[in-house]
N, C-alpha and C positions, 0 to 999 in steps of 0.2 A: 515585485515579482509575483506573478500569479501562482497560486497553490497548484502543485502538480497532482493530478488524480491518477491513481493506479487501480485498474480493474484486475482484481486477483481471480483468475480463472482456476489457478491451482490444479486440482485433479478433476474438476467438474466437467472436463471434456470427455470423461467416461472411457478414455482410451480410443476415442474416435476422432481422427484428425479432421474430418469434414465438419464435425460438430465444433471442434476447436476453432476452425477457420470462420465458421458462422458466428462464433462468439467474438472473435476479433473484429469482424465487420460491425457487429451490433455495438460493441464497446466504442469503436472509433466513431460511429455515427452519433453516439451519446455525447462525445466530446472529450473523452479521456486522453491523457498524455501517454500512459504506459499500459500495456497488457502484460500481466505477470503469470508465469507458470511455475512449476517446481521440478528441479533436476535431481531427483534421487536415483539411486541404482539399486534395484531389487536384490542384487547379489550380495549387498551388504546387510540385508535384513536376515536375522537369525532364522534358521530352518524351522524352529519350533514356534516362531511368532505366528499367531493365528491370522494375522493380516498379510502374511507374505504373498499369498496368491493375489490379493487385491493390489499390493504394491507392484507386482510383476505386470499385471494387466494394465495398470495406469502409468507405468514408466514411459517417459518420452525417449525414444531412440535418438541417436546422433542425427540421423536423417530427419526425424521429426522436428528437432530443434531448428535445423536449417530451413525446413519448409515453413515453419511458423514465423521465423524471422523474416523471410521473404513476404509472407502474408501481412505481417505488421507494416513492412515498408510499403506494400501495395495500398494500404489504407491510411498511411501517414501517422502511425503511432509507433512508439518505441517498444521493443521487446525487452522484458525483464524476467528474471527467474530467481527463485530461492535455491541456495546451495545447501546440500546436506552432508557432503563429505569433501575433504580437502583434495582427494584424488580427482575430483571433477574440475578443479580450477584450471589446469592447462587447456582442457577442451573448451570450457566456457570463454576463457580469455582468447583462445584461438578463433572464436566466432566473431571477435571484434567488439565484444561487449565492454563498455566502459563503466557500467554501473552494475552492482550485484546486490542482492537482498539476502541478509542473514536472518533466518527465522528465530523466533524467541528461544527455541531450544538450544541455540548456539550463542546466545548473548553472553554466556559465561565461559565460552571456549576461547581462551587466549590464543591458541594455535590457529583457529579458524579466523579470528579477527586479524591477527598479524599477517597471515598469508593473503587474505583478501585485500587488506590495506596496501600490500606491496604490489598486487597484481591488477587492481581496478582503480579507476580514477575516483569513483564515488562508492561508498559503502553505506547501505541503509540497513539499520538494525532494529528489529522489533524487540521490545523489552517486557513482553508478557512472561509470567512465571519466573520473574527475576527479582532477587532481593536488591535493595538499594545499593548495597556495597558491590554487587556484581555489575550493576549498571555503571557505577562510578569507575570500576576497574576497566570496563570496556572503553570508557572515554580516555583513560590513560593509555591503553594499548593503541588506540586510534589517533592519539594526539599528533597533530601535524598533517593528518590526512583530511580529505573532504568526506565528511560522514554526516549521517542524520540518525537521530534516535526517535523511534516511533512509540508513542504510548500505546499500550495494548493490554487488554484484560482478556485472558484466555479462558473465557466461560462461554459456552454455546448452548442455547442462545443467551445473550447478555441482557440482564434486566437494567432498566434505566437508572436505578439507584446504585448501580455498581459501575457505571460508565466512568466516573471520576476524572473528568476532563481537566480539573485543576492540576492534576499530576503533570500535565504538559508544561506548566510554568516552571516546574523543577527541571524537566528535561531541557527546556529552553536555556536555563542557566548553565547547563553542562555541555551542550553541543552547538556547533555552528549552524546546524539545521535540525529541524524537529517536525513532528507531526503526529498523525493518528493512524493506527491500524484498527479500523472500525469494525467491531463485531456486533454493534447494535443494529437491530432491524430498522430500516427506514433511513431517511436523510438527515434527521435532526442533529445527531451527534457530529456528523461530518460538517454540517453547516456551521455549527457553533465553533468547531475547531478552525474552520476557514476564517471565520470572523475574528478569532483570536490570533490569527497570523500564521497558521501552520504552513510549512513548506511542502509537506506531502500528506495526502490522504490515500490510504490503501483500504480497499473494501472488497469482500467476496462478491463475485459477479456470476450471474447465470442468465440464460435465456428465459428460463421458467423455473420457479421454485417447485414445480410438480414433476420435474424430470427425475427419473430413477438413477440411483448410483449405489456404490458400495456403502454400507452403513458405518457410522461412527457413533460411539457411545456418548451420551451427554454427561455421564458421571461414572464413578466407580461402582455405583449401585447396579447390581445385576438385573434388578427389576425395572431400571430406568428405561423409558422408551427411547429407542435409537432414532437418530435423525440423519438425513443425507446431507452432504455438503451443499446441495442446492437449497435446502431449507434454511441454512444459515447465511445464504447469499441474498443479494438483491437483484432485481431485474433491471433491464435497460432504462425504463422510465425513471427509476430512482436515481440512476447515474446521470441522466439528462438533467434532472432537477438539481443535483449537486453541482454539475458542471456549469449550469446557467447561474447558480448562486455564486460560484467561484468567480465568474466573469463580472457579475454585478458588484460583488465586493471589491474586486480590483478596480473597477471603474469609479466607484464611489469613494474609495480610499484616496484616489488621486496620487499626486507626486509629493505632497507635503509643502508645496510652494507657500511661503508666508505672505506673499503679496496678494493684491486683489485682482480679480478678473476685470477685463475692460468693461463688462456689463455692470459690475459693482461700482467701478469708478464713475460711470455715468449716473448711477443712482446717487452716489455720494455727492456729486456736483449738483444734482437737482435738489437734494434735501438739506444740504449743509446751510445753516443760517436762515432757513426758510421761516422758522417761527421765532426768530430773534437771535441775538448773539450775546 
C-alpha cells in the first residue's frame, strides 16, 4: 500500500476561503491524498486568552466545512480535519467523514479517543508532547479500532538532530498503522519515513512561506522571534517531491513475489552451465 500524504493547511488559509481553495488545488496537483484543516470553536477559548481574537478570525464555520469538502471532491482529494472538542463530533460525523485526526494535545485524552473511536472508521493520532505511557494508554483505548499513531516532535522549527525517526519503530510495534507528522523543513524526513514503510505522512502546507498570518511563538522565551505557520510549512514543490518519492518507493518495493521475472528466467537459461558444470 502506498503511503498516504496529508497536506496540513491547518489555519494557514488566514480565514480566507478563496485562499483555502487555492491551497486545496495546489496540494491536489502536487499529488497528496488528503488535505487537512482544523475544526476548533473559538467560543471554547477562554476570554483572557491573548490568542482568542486570532482563533475567532481563523475558525471555520459549518458552511466553510461544507464548501471545502466540495472543493476537495472537485480536485479528487480527501478532506480531513483535526478535532479539538468532543462537542464537534456530531457535526463532523454528519459531514460523512470516516477519518478524523486527533492532534497531539489530545493524545492523552481518554474521552476524546473513546468517542472518536466510536464515531469514525479511522482515527489518526499525533503523539507529540506525549509521554510514552500516554501513548501506550491511547493504544489501549483504541484497541479494536482502525487507528494510526504518528511520530511527532512539537518543536518549531525542528532541527535535524531532534527528528528522531527511530521512534517510529516503537510506534509500529504498538499500532496497526503508523507514520510521521513531519515538522522538519524540506522533504528529507518524510522521504526516510516513507522508505521505512510509514502508512501516513502529514506535513504543514502553504502556497508560499512568505505569506502573512497570525504569529506563533517559537518558545516560552519572550525575546524569541515569532514565526508564522507559513514559515513552518513547505511549499507545493516539496510536496510534489515527496509524492513522487512515495510513488517511486511503492514501485520499487514491488509485491514481494519470491519467484523470478520472465526476463530473469531467460537470463538464467542463457547463463546456466555456460562455463561448466
